C-alpha positions as CSV (number, residue, x, y, z in Angstrom):
1,X,-6.3,-15.6,24.0
2,X,-5.8,-11.4,23.8
3,X,-2.4,-11.2,22.6
4,X,-3.0,-7.2,22.7
5,X,-3.2,-4.7,24.9
6,X,-5.3,-2.9,23.2
7,X,-8.0,-3.4,20.4
8,X,-6.1,-2.2,17.1
9,X,-9.2,-0.6,15.5
10,X,-8.9,2.0,18.6
11,X,-5.8,2.9,17.0
12,X,-7.4,4.1,13.3
13,X,-8.1,7.0,14.3
14,X,-4.9,8.3,15.9
15,X,-2.8,7.3,12.6
16,X,-3.0,9.7,9.5
17,X,-2.9,9.7,5.7
18,X,0.5,8.1,4.8
19,X,3.0,10.3,3.6
20,X,5.5,7.7,2.0
21,X,5.1,4.4,0.1
22,X,6.4,1.3,1.5
23,X,5.8,-2.2,2.1
24,X,7.0,-3.4,5.3
25,X,7.2,-7.3,5.8
26,X,8.3,-7.9,9.3
27,X,4.8,-8.2,10.3
28,X,3.7,-11.0,7.8
29,X,4.0,-13.8,10.2
30,X,1.6,-12.7,12.2
31,X,-1.1,-12.4,10.6
32,X,-1.9,-15.9,11.5
33,X,-3.6,-14.3,14.1
34,X,-6.1,-12.2,13.4
35,X,-3.9,-9.0,13.4
36,X,-4.7,-6.0,11.4
37,X,-1.0,-5.5,10.8
38,X,-1.4,-2.7,8.2
39,X,-2.8,-0.8,11.2
40,X,1.0,-0.6,12.3
41,X,2.5,0.1,8.5
42,X,0.2,2.4,7.3
43,X,1.0,4.8,11.4
44,X,4.7,4.0,10.9
45,X,4.5,5.9,6.9
46,X,2.3,8.2,8.5
47,X,5.0,10.5,10.4
48,X,8.0,12.1,9.6
49,X,10.3,9.5,9.0
50,X,13.0,10.8,11.3
51,X,10.6,9.7,14.0
52,X,10.7,5.8,12.7
53,X,14.3,5.9,15.6
54,X,12.1,6.5,18.1
55,X,9.7,3.8,17.9
56,X,12.9,1.4,17.8
57,X,14.5,2.9,20.8
58,X,10.9,2.9,22.8
59,X,10.8,-0.8,21.3
60,X,14.4,-1.5,23.2
61,X,13.9,-0.2,26.3
62,X,11.1,-1.6,27.1
63,X,12.8,-4.7,25.9
64,X,15.6,-4.2,28.3
65,X,13.7,-3.2,31.4
66,X,11.3,-7.2,30.1
67,X,14.9,-8.6,30.7
68,X,15.9,-6.6,33.8
69,X,12.8,-7.6,35.5
70,X,13.5,-10.9,34.5
71,X,16.9,-11.1,35.0
72,X,16.6,-13.6,38.0
73,X,14.2,-16.1,36.9
74,X,15.6,-19.5,35.8
75,X,13.4,-20.3,33.0
76,X,13.9,-16.8,31.4
77,X,17.8,-16.5,32.3
78,X,18.2,-20.0,29.8
79,X,15.9,-18.9,27.4
80,X,17.4,-17.3,23.8
81,X,15.5,-14.2,25.0
82,X,17.8,-13.6,27.8
83,X,20.8,-13.9,25.1
84,X,20.0,-11.4,22.7
85,X,21.5,-7.6,23.1
86,X,19.6,-4.8,20.9
87,X,20.7,-1.6,21.2
88,X,19.5,1.8,20.9
89,X,19.6,4.1,17.6
90,X,20.8,7.7,17.6
91,X,20.8,8.9,14.2
92,X,17.5,8.7,11.2
93,X,17.0,5.2,10.0
94,X,14.6,5.2,6.7
95,X,11.2,2.6,6.4
96,X,13.5,0.6,5.4
97,X,16.3,0.3,7.5
98,X,13.3,-0.1,10.7
99,X,11.9,-2.7,8.7
100,X,15.5,-4.6,8.4
101,X,15.8,-4.1,12.5
102,X,12.5,-5.4,12.9
103,X,13.2,-8.6,10.7
104,X,16.6,-9.6,12.2
105,X,14.8,-9.0,16.0
106,X,11.5,-10.5,15.2
107,X,13.1,-13.5,13.3
108,X,10.0,-15.4,12.5
109,X,9.8,-15.2,16.2
110,X,6.0,-15.0,16.7
111,X,6.3,-13.5,20.9
112,X,8.8,-11.0,19.4
113,X,6.6,-10.3,16.9
114,X,3.8,-9.5,19.1
115,X,6.5,-7.8,21.5
116,X,6.8,-5.3,18.9
117,X,2.9,-4.5,18.1
118,X,2.4,-4.5,21.5
119,X,4.8,-1.6,21.6
120,X,3.8,0.4,19.4
121,X,0.8,0.4,20.3
122,X,1.8,1.4,23.3
123,X,4.3,4.1,21.7
124,X,0.5,4.9,19.5
125,X,-1.9,5.2,23.0
126,X,0.3,5.0,26.3
127,X,-1.4,3.5,29.2
């Protein structure tokens, strides 16, 4: 089963050399799916830090869009996914804060982790 919209190896040439050093832990639970999670951490570390909020906000826009599209689905309305509220951030954030935000959002839920990975992919390479 293909969980990702884009083959992660296609993203490698869109990643510059890291400009910071930080160990993202928010994707660690996805390693059992053979997802090369280093690609996503490398990307986050290769962009200017002020752009990290754009990654978060892009993910939140996609999450809220999904919730809006599913608002009339009975199964969705009774699920845990319909009850969470997440908001955009309009100030600069650090790697540490983005990792914390992603960890809190994902909360060891593999569906949400894959959602975040797909959002980062979409941010890097819009389809």
